[in-house]
N, C-alpha and C positions, 0 to 999 in steps of 0.2 A: 545559415537563414537568419535573414534581419529580423528586427521587434516585429516591424508592422506585418513583416510576411505571418511571423509566427502566430499575432494577434489573430490573424484573419482563419489561419489555419484550426485554429482554436475554437471560432464563430462558427466555421464551415462545421467542427466537427461536434459541437454542440449543438446547434441546428438540428443535425442527423438524428441526436440522440433523443431533441425533444420531440422530432416529429415522428420518429419510431414510439415511442411511450405514449403519443397521443394516438396512433395507428390502435395502438393495443387499447387502449382504452382505460389503462394502467393508472390516472394521475387523481390522488384524491383532490380535497380541498386545498389542504397546503401548497399541495407541487401546482397546482392550478395555479396558486397565487406567486411561488416560485419561478413558473412560466411566465405568467405577466409582468413579472420584475425583470426575470433576464430581457426580455421580448423587450421593455420602453427603454432597458438601460442604454441601448446605442441603437442609432438607427443601423449600423454592419449589423448588428443583429437579428431586424428585422427584416435588410436586406438578404442574408445568410438562410434564414428559415424562410421565404418566398420562394428562393431560388431551389432547396431542397424542393420545399413543398412541390412548387411545377417539373421539377426532373423527375421524384415521384410519378404524377399524373402522368407526364409521357411516355415513361417504363411498363405502365398498367398499360395506357392506350395501344402499345406499340402491341406489346402479348398479346389484349383481347384482339387487337387488328391482324394476328398472326394467324394462315388459316391453318385448322386441323388435316391433317393428313393417315389413311387409314390402311394399315399396313400394306395391300398392293392393290389397291385398289385403283381402276384404269385413272387417269388425270381427262377433264372433264372436256374433251376442246381445248384450247390454245391458251384458255385465261384460268382467273381464281378468282370468284369474288371476295368483294371487300363489303364489312360493314356500312352502309352509308348513313350521312345525317337527315333526319327526318324533316322533307319539305325540300330537301333540295333535288333539283334534276341527278338522273343519272350521268356518270360521268362515262366514257367512252373505258371499254376494257382495255387494261395497259399490257403492253408484252408481256409475254413470260420474263424475261430479261431484266427487265424493269423493277418484274415483281419480287426474282427475285434479291436484285438488289435490295428490295425495302425486306426484304427476308432477313437478308443478313445482318444490312443496318440495323432492325429488332433485337434479332438473337447478340450481335454487340453489345446492344445497350445493356439487353437482360443480363448479360455475362458483369460487365460491368455495375452495373446494381448489386448483383451477387457477389462481386468482389467489395463492394463497398460496404455492402450490409454483415458480409463475414470479418471485415476489418475493424468494422465497431461494435460487433456481436457476440464475436465467439472469442471466450476466454481465453490468456495468455497468460503463463506462470513460468517464470521466471525465480531461479532458485539459486544463492547467493551462501556464498561461504567464506570462514576465515580460517586462519592457522596458527596453531601457536604462537606468539609474540607478535602478530603481523595483525593489527586493525583495519578493517578500510574504508574509506568513506564510498559510500555508491550514492547513484542519483537515476532512481526510479523509470518509469518511463512518464510519467504525470507532469516529473521535475521535484518530487518530494526528495530530499537529501536526507539520505542512511547515514549516521555514525554506529558500523560495525562492529563492535570488542571484538578482539581474540577469540578464538574457540569458538565462535556464536556461526549461529546459521539460521536462514531465514528463505521462504518462498514466497513471491509477490505473486495474487492473482488477480488480474483485472479482466472487467470485462466492460459494454457499454452504459454501464448503470450501477458500478459498486468497484471500490477498491479492496482489496482485505490481503492484509499483510499475516501470516503464520509465523510467530517466532518458535523454532524448536528445540534451542539450546541458547546459554549463553544473553548477551546480553545488547541494547541497541537503540538508539537516538531518533527520532524522527522529527525533522524541519518537514512537516507537511504543505504539500501546495496547496493552493487556494482554487478549489473545482468544484463544481456542480455534485459529483458522483462523491458519496460517501466516501470516508475512509474509515478504516477500520485493524486492528491488529491484534490475532490473538495469539495467547499464550498461553497453556498449560488451563485448559481449560476455562480458561478468561478472555472476555471482550470486553476493550480499553473502543470505545468510542471519540474521534476525532471533534472536537468541534473548534477548529481554527486556531491549532497549536504548535506547538513543539513540547515532546514531550518522550519521555526514557523510560523504557520495558528491563526490571533485569530477572532471569531467571535463579533465583537462590538455592542454598540444599529445601529449605525446608520451608519457604514461602518468595513469592514475586513482589517483585518492588515495581510500582509507579513513581516517575517523580512527572512535574511537571512542569517547564521550564515557563512557558508563555502560553497562555489562553485558557483552554477548557475542556476536559475529558471526563467523559462514564464510565467508572468500571462497569461491568455486568459477567454474571455468572447465573446459568441455571435460567435463563430469564426473569434474576433478580437485581435490581442495581443497587451493588457495596458501596461507591463512593463514587460523589461527585465532586473534583477535585479541580481545584483553581492552581493561579500561576504562583509558587510556592510551598506547594503540597506534597506532600511522600504518602502515599497508600504501602500498606506491609499486609499482603493476602495472606495467610497461612493455607499450604496445600492441601494440607490435612481435615480442617474444619471450616475455612473458608471465615477465619478470624478477621477483622480488619481492624488496625492499626493508622490512623491519620496523625501525620506530626506536619511542621511549618518547619523549611528549611534554607537554608541560603540557598540561593539558586545557580550563582556561580561556583558554587560545590558540586552540583547536579549535572552540572559540563564539565568537569574538572578532566573528568577523565578522555575527556574528546584531545585535550594536551599534555597528554601524556601522565595526568598526576592522580595517583588515588589517595583521592579525601574519605577518611571512615571515621564517623563520629560515634561513639556508642556501640559501636558494630563487636560480634562476636571474633573472637580471633581467627575461630576458620575460617569465616567470611573473609578478612583480610586478605588471611593465605593463600587463598582462592583468586583473592583477584591480583594477586602478587603474580601466581602462579600460571595463570593465564599468558604475562609477558615475557617471564624470564626462563632463561636456562637454570638455574641455581632454586632448588624447589624447596620449599618451605613445608614442612612435615609436622603435623602437631601430633602428637604420643597419643594424648589422654584427652580423654571426654572435660576435664577439668579445664585443661589449657584451656580446650576449645571453647570452652564455652566464657573466657574471661572478656570484656569488653573492654573497648579502646577507644581512642578517641585520636589521632593525626592525620598530618598531611604530609605526603611522600610522594618523590618522583618514580614512575611507576617501574623504569630496571634500577632504580641506587636499593640492591639487594643490604648493600653495605651498612646504609643506614636507617634498613629494618632492621638488619640484627641488633645492630645499637641500640637501636627503639624495646625492643624485643629484651636485650640485655639490661637494658636499665626498670623491667618490670619489677618488682622483687616478689612476687608470684611467680616467674618463672624460669624454667633453668634453659639454654640452648648450647646442643652442640653441634659441632660444624664435620660431615665427612662427605667430603671429595664435594661434585654438588647441589649434595645436600643438607639442609639446616632443620637437626631435629628442636623442638620446642617439647616443651613437658611442663605441668605443674610443680615446683619447685615444693617436696616436701620437707 
């Protein structure tokens, strides 16, 4: 599809969504302002909205014009009475064949209208998952780009009025497509509401982590705003008590994993090991809690286990041993 075609299709979809919301009477003052802003942003928006309204009106008229038939009641002669405009001469009865054609056409319009309504309003759920060592880049139906890390899973649910993604495990970054429908990510009881942005959500052992690359997000839990984050900010939210810690981070480090690097700054060894293990056949096994709590800072290629081993061997508080594809790390006594 060419770009002009895509733009026209997007305008048609948005017009149908706005018309449906208007019919439901569901617009508040802020939404009415957004609707008027959208309507006046382009002559094409006004044209598509009027076209949708005309089709909806014609569909309603066609449905109302269809005669009601009751069970096995005998036909009244050779014709069926149609509703007539006020103050007009009564038209000659139409032959049954023409009425059948009109009925068929109205039914076809009805089926088409129901199909359009189902396409626009019926929720769509798509699930994605990645295997060990196999991160993926995914484009959602709305054009949002997702970087899904290895051993991660999410479900995207879309309908006419909202875009919702549930991250059930692992890590994902979202480059959100600009659209009228709100976009939100749910993870571990948190709701991360997008306000036109690129952001990352990661589920760790004891906390969820939200990084904002550009734009802004709100992190909400139990109806309470936990964090309002801008570009270059990171929020760590504890799973147990929802305690929030916000810090300033390097934006490039937030997206380094897209390019196969693992960047850790003041991270517990256990978290660093988890990041490496989801990518590699050789596994890092942390033997005791003292070693797991040791905080490390570094930047390594995700598949470079040898460099990670050398890095760990250089830590005076750690001792490492190798058993086949297993690297055991313990606190040095």
